[in-house]
C-alpha positions in Angstrom: 18.1 0.2 -9.2 17.0 -0.5 -13.2 13.4 -0.5 -13.0 10.8 -0.9 -15.9 11.6 -2.2 -19.4 15.2 -2.6 -18.1 14.4 -4.5 -15.3 11.8 -6.3 -17.7 14.4 -6.9 -19.7 17.1 -8.3 -17.5 14.9 -10.4 -15.4 14.1 -12.3 -19.4 10.1 -10.7 -19.6 10.4 -9.1 -22.3 12.8 -7.7 -24.6 14.1 -3.5 -24.2 16.4 -1.6 -25.1 15.3 1.4 -23.0 17.9 2.5 -20.1 15.3 3.4 -17.6 16.0 3.4 -13.1 14.3 4.5 -10.6 16.2 6.2 -7.5 14.8 8.1 -4.3 16.7 11.3 -5.2 17.2 13.5 -8.0 21.2 12.1 -10.4 22.9 13.3 -13.1 22.7 10.9 -15.3 23.0 10.6 -19.3 20.1 11.9 -21.6 19.1 8.7 -23.0 18.5 7.1 -19.6 14.8 7.4 -18.2 14.8 8.4 -14.8 11.8 7.7 -12.5 11.6 9.1 -8.5 10.1 6.5 -6.2 11.1 5.2 -2.6 11.7 1.1 -2.9 11.0 -0.8 0.2 13.7 -3.4 0.5 11.5 -6.3 -0.2 10.9 -4.6 -3.3 14.1 -4.4 -5.0 17.7 -7.1 -5.5 20.1 -7.6 -7.4 19.7 -9.6 -10.0 22.9 -11.2 -12.4 25.1 -8.6 -10.1 22.6 -5.8 -11.2 20.4 -3.9 -8.2 16.9 -4.2 -9.7 13.3 -3.8 -9.0 11.6 -7.4 -7.7 9.9 -9.2 -10.5 6.4 -8.5 -9.2 7.3 -4.4 -8.4 9.1 -4.8 -12.2 5.8 -6.1 -13.3 3.7 -3.2 -11.4 5.7 -1.0 -12.8 5.0 -1.7 -16.6 1.2 -2.5 -15.2 1.1 2.0 -15.5 2.9 1.3 -19.2 2.0 -1.1 -21.3 -1.1 -2.1 -22.7 -3.3 -5.4 -21.4 -2.0 -7.5 -23.7 1.5 -6.9 -23.4 1.4 -6.7 -19.9 -1.1 -10.3 -20.2 2.1 -11.2 -21.6 5.0 -10.4 -19.6 2.6 -11.9 -16.4 3.1 -15.2 -18.6 6.6 -15.3 -18.9 7.2 -14.7 -15.7 5.1 -17.8 -14.8 6.6 -19.7 -17.4 10.3 -19.1 -15.7 8.9 -20.1 -12.3 10.5 -16.6 -11.4 8.5 -16.4 -7.6 8.8 -14.1 -4.6 8.3 -14.0 -1.1 6.0 -10.3 -1.9 3.3 -11.4 -4.6 2.4 -8.7 -7.4 -1.0 -9.1 -5.6 0.1 -8.0 -2.5 1.8 -5.0 -4.4 -1.7 -4.1 -5.8 -3.2 -4.4 -2.4 -0.1 -2.0 -1.2 -0.9 0.3 -3.3 -4.3 0.7 -4.8 -4.5 4.2 -5.8 -1.2 3.8 -8.3 -0.9 4.4 -11.9 -2.4 0.9 -13.4 -3.8 -0.6 -10.1 -7.1 -2.1 -11.7 -5.2 -2.7 -14.9 -3.1 -5.5 -13.3 -5.8 -6.4 -10.7 -7.8 -7.7 -13.8 -5.2 -9.4 -15.1 -4.5 -11.5 -12.4 -8.2 -12.3 -11.3 -8.7 -13.4 -15.1 -5.1 -15.7 -13.9 -7.1 -16.9 -11.7 -10.1 -18.2 -13.8 -10.6 -22.0 -13.4 -7.2 -22.6 -10.6 -9.1 -23.5 -7.5 -11.6 -26.2 -10.1 -11.0 -29.0 -8.5 -9.8 -32.2 -10.7 -13.5 -33.7 -11.3 -15.6 -30.8 -12.0 -13.1 -29.8 -14.8 -13.3 -33.6 -16.5 -17.0 -33.8 -15.8 -16.9 -30.3 -17.6 -14.9 -32.1 -20.2 -17.2 -35.0 -20.7 -19.9 -32.7 -21.2 -18.9 -30.8 -23.7 -17.8 -33.6 -25.7 -21.2 -34.9 -25.6 -23.0 -31.2 -26.2 -21.0 -30.8 -29.5 -21.2 -34.8 -30.5 -17.7 -35.1 -30.2 -16.3 -39.0 -29.7 -15.6 -39.5 -26.2 -12.1 -40.5 -25.1 -10.8 -43.2 -22.6 -10.5 -41.8 -19.3 -7.3 -42.0 -16.7 -5.2 -44.6 -18.7 -1.8 -45.2 -18.1 0.9 -44.8 -21.2 4.2 -44.6 -21.3 3.7 -45.0 -17.2 1.7 -41.6 -16.7 -2.2 -41.4 -16.2 -3.7 -39.1 -19.1 -6.8 -37.8 -18.5 -8.7 -38.2 -22.1 -6.9 -40.5 -24.5 -8.5 -41.4 -28.4 -6.0 -44.4 -29.0 -7.5 -44.8 -32.5 -6.8 -41.3 -33.5 -3.1 -41.3 -31.0 -4.4 -38.3 -29.2 -4.0 -37.6 -25.7 -5.9 -34.2 -23.9 -4.7 -33.1 -20.4 -7.2 -30.3 -18.6 -5.1 -27.6 -17.2 -5.9 -25.6 -14.4 -7.2 -27.7 -11.5 -6.8 -27.5 -8.2 -4.1 -30.9 -8.5 -1.4 -29.8 -10.0 1.8 -28.5 -8.1 1.9 -24.4 -9.0 6.0 -25.3 -7.8 6.8 -28.2 -10.3 4.0 -28.3 -12.8 5.6 -26.5 -15.9 8.9 -28.6 -15.6 7.2 -32.2 -14.5 4.4 -31.6 -17.5 7.0 -30.2 -20.7 8.8 -33.5 -19.9 5.4 -36.1 -19.3 4.6 -34.1 -23.0 7.9 -34.5 -24.7 7.9 -38.9 -23.5 4.1 -39.2 -24.9 5.2 -37.1 -28.3 8.4 -39.0 -28.3 6.4 -42.2 -28.5 4.0 -41.1 -31.3 1.1 -38.9 -29.1 -0.1 -36.0 -29.8 -0.6 -34.0 -26.7 -2.8 -31.1 -26.2 -3.8 -29.5 -23.0 -7.3 -27.8 -22.8 -8.3 -25.5 -19.5 -10.7 -24.5 -17.8 -10.3 -20.8 -19.5 -10.6 -22.3 -22.8 -14.3 -24.7 -22.2 -15.9 -22.1 -20.4 -14.5 -18.6 -22.9 -14.1 -20.4 -26.2 -16.0 -23.6 -26.6 -16.7 -23.1 -30.4 -12.9 -22.5 -31.3 -11.9 -25.7 -29.0 -14.4 -27.6 -30.5 -13.6 -26.7 -34.0 -9.3 -27.8 -33.7 -10.7 -31.0 -31.7 -12.9 -32.1 -34.9 -9.9 -31.5 -36.8 -7.6 -33.9 -34.7 -10.3 -36.4 -34.4 -11.2 -36.3 -38.3 -14.5 -35.5 -37.5 -16.4 -33.2 -40.3 -17.0 -29.3 -38.6 -20.6 -28.6 -37.6 -23.0 -26.4 -40.0 -22.4 -22.7 -38.0 -19.5 -23.7 -36.3 -16.1 -21.5 -36.8 -13.8 -23.2 -38.3 -10.4 -21.1 -36.8 -8.7 -23.0 -34.6 -7.0 -21.6 -30.7 -3.5 -22.6 -29.9 -3.0 -25.3 -27.5 0.7 -25.6 -26.9 1.7 -29.0 -25.3 
């Protein structure tokens, strides 16, 4: 079965020119092929584009033992963006192989990814409003309809819309595509759309404040960091 970096490249998770396979028994393979010997359960292997390969969760589990945390985080995000779901999740595999190399890293990144996912809409909105008041930024109009969409926060005079991401009201199955289509329509109508997550509010409030001040034409507060944090719509 294609696995590790090669499987990740096949699934579109990251680029790699390595040729790696996982096999249950020894095989005579070319010298340039990296062989991993392991018994894969039926729910850990599949075919993609006609090629026998490890499933996305199993591929991510294998990568957790060989990638740096930042690179593994990128692969996890790419899998999420590509909507590469599987009946067996990476968290299931982490529980199945608790002593496997890299499992601690995988578990930590999964816990990090869940930060804010169970926050209800009203709690996230209240936290953002409190953040704006604390930083003395202009308060927006909330829950306004623009171009047929209800947006979370809008500053009409600045043409700026902020959508609050990460609350439970977003459908995990269709959110990525529908949110991007929504942002595209609003931007085509002349609005600038950015997304703010619970993690940004919780972990990077000064960077978020600096970006919003620039977008709203507000002077930077003395002593605050001026560098921006990328927030993609």
